[in-house]
C-alpha distance (Angstrom), angle and dihedral (degrees) to the residues before:
residue distance angle dihedral
M1 . . .
A2 3.82 . .
A3 3.77 119.1 .
E4 3.77 117.1 -105.4
P5 3.81 113.7 -106.5
G6 3.82 111.8 -82.2
T7 3.83 93.6 15.4
E8 3.79 99.1 87.2
P9 3.81 112.5 131.2
G10 3.78 108.8 -88.8
S11 3.80 95.4 23.4
P12 3.83 113.7 117.7
D13 3.84 91.7 -115.6
G14 3.81 92.0 44.9
V15 3.80 92.6 51.1
R16 3.81 90.8 45.8
E17 3.82 91.7 50.7
L18 3.78 91.6 47.0
A19 3.84 90.8 48.5
D20 3.80 90.0 50.3
A21 3.81 91.1 50.0
V22 3.82 92.0 47.8
R23 3.80 90.3 50.1
A24 3.82 91.3 50.2
L25 3.82 91.9 48.9
A26 3.80 91.2 46.4
S27 3.79 89.8 49.8
V28 3.79 92.4 53.1
W29 3.81 91.0 44.5
S30 3.81 94.8 48.6
R31 3.83 97.2 48.9
A32 3.81 95.5 78.5
P33 3.84 98.9 62.6
R34 3.80 89.7 52.0
R35 3.84 91.2 55.0
V36 3.79 100.0 53.2
S37 3.75 127.7 85.1
P38 2.91 121.0 -91.5
R39 3.78 90.0 34.7
L40 3.80 111.7 -128.2
S41 3.77 131.3 -147.0
P42 3.80 114.7 -133.9
L43 3.81 89.6 -106.1
Q44 3.82 93.5 49.9
L45 3.80 89.3 50.3
R46 3.80 89.3 49.6
V47 3.82 90.0 53.6
L48 3.80 90.2 53.9
E49 3.80 92.9 45.9
V50 3.82 94.0 48.3
T51 3.80 92.0 45.6
D52 3.78 91.2 50.1
A53 3.84 96.2 43.8
G54 3.76 102.3 75.2
P55 3.76 147.9 -13.6
P56 3.81 116.1 -20.8
L57 3.81 112.8 -70.5
N58 3.76 130.3 -146.5
M59 3.80 121.6 -142.5
T60 3.81 93.0 -93.1
G61 3.82 91.2 52.7
L62 3.80 91.2 48.9
A63 3.80 92.2 48.3
E64 3.81 90.2 51.2
A65 3.81 91.8 48.3
L66 3.82 90.4 51.0
C67 3.84 93.4 42.2
T68 3.80 89.9 -125.2
T69 3.80 139.1 107.7
S70 3.79 125.9 -80.3
P71 3.84 92.5 -115.1
A72 3.83 91.3 53.1
A73 3.81 91.3 47.3
S74 3.80 89.9 47.9
R75 3.82 91.6 54.1
L76 3.81 89.9 51.3
C77 3.77 89.3 50.7
D78 3.82 91.0 48.3
R79 3.82 89.8 59.8
L80 3.80 94.2 44.1
E81 3.80 91.4 47.4
A82 3.83 90.6 49.7
A83 3.82 88.4 52.0
G84 3.83 90.1 53.1
L85 3.80 94.7 -115.0
L86 3.82 101.2 108.9
D87 3.78 135.6 37.6
R88 3.80 130.0 -158.7
L89 3.77 112.2 -146.2
A90 3.77 131.4 -175.0
H91 3.78 112.6 -106.5
P92 3.82 108.5 -108.7
D93 3.82 92.6 -132.5
N94 3.81 101.5 33.5
R95 3.79 119.0 39.9
R96 3.80 92.6 -164.4
E97 3.79 93.2 58.6
I98 3.81 121.9 80.8
L99 3.78 121.8 -153.2
L100 3.80 123.9 -154.1
T101 3.76 122.8 -135.4
L102 3.78 135.4 167.6
T103 3.76 119.5 -111.4
P104 3.81 119.2 -132.6
A105 3.82 86.5 -99.4
G106 3.82 89.6 53.6
R107 3.82 92.2 50.9
S108 3.80 90.1 46.4
L109 3.80 91.3 51.3
L110 3.82 91.6 50.5
A111 3.81 89.8 49.5
E112 3.81 90.0 51.0
V113 3.79 91.6 50.2
A114 3.84 89.0 50.6
R115 3.84 91.7 49.9
R116 3.81 92.1 49.4
R117 3.81 92.0 46.9
Q118 3.79 90.4 50.8
R119 3.81 91.2 49.9
D120 3.81 92.0 48.0
L121 3.79 93.1 48.5
D122 3.80 92.2 45.2
E123 3.80 89.8 54.0
V124 3.80 93.0 56.2
L125 3.81 95.2 39.1
A126 3.81 92.3 49.9
A127 3.81 88.8 59.5
M128 3.82 91.6 54.4
P129 3.79 122.4 87.8
E130 3.83 112.4 -104.9
E131 3.81 93.0 -113.8
R132 3.82 91.6 54.4
R133 3.82 91.3 48.4
S134 3.82 89.1 53.3
D135 3.82 90.9 47.7
L136 3.79 90.4 50.1
A137 3.80 93.0 48.4
R138 3.83 91.7 49.6
G139 3.78 92.7 46.5
L140 3.81 94.2 48.3
R141 3.82 91.8 47.0
S142 3.80 90.0 51.3
F143 3.81 91.7 46.5
H144 3.83 91.0 50.3
E145 3.82 92.9 48.4
V146 3.80 92.5 52.0
Y147 3.81 93.1 42.5
A148 3.83 91.2 50.3
S149 3.81 90.8 50.6
L150 3.82 94.2 54.8
P151 3.81 121.5 92.7
P152 3.81 111.6 -98.8
R153 3.79 117.0 -96.7
V154 3.77 125.2 -156.9
C-alpha cells in the first residue's frame, strides 16, 4: 500500500503522524499501571518487570538494566519491598550478595497490569477495521525486527 501524500517516513507530516501514533499507543500502554493498587510509577513497574524477566538479579545488575546508579536502584527497591512486592534474599553462594525476587503479590500485580493492558489495547483494536489492524501488526513486527537488529545505544 502506497503512503498517503505528505506522510512518507522522514517528511515533517509523516514524522508528526508517527509521533502522534506513538503517543497514543504509549498512553494506552501506560494507563494500566496507574489503575492498580498499589499505584506504580513507570520506573517502579520497570523494576518489577526487569526482576521478573530473567535469572535473579543483584542490585548492580538491576542498576545496569535501569541505566541508573546502585543507590538509586536500592531506593526504588526499598519502596517496592515496603509495599510487599519485592524481596531481597541472600545469595546462596555469596553471603555478601543480595538477590532480588518478586513476591507473590509482585507477580500478581504484574499479571494485573498485563490483563489491563490487554483489555485497553483490545478496546482500541476492536474499533479499527480488520485491514488496518493487519497493517498495524505487520508494520510493528517490521519495526521490531529492524530495531532488534541495530546495535544497542545508550
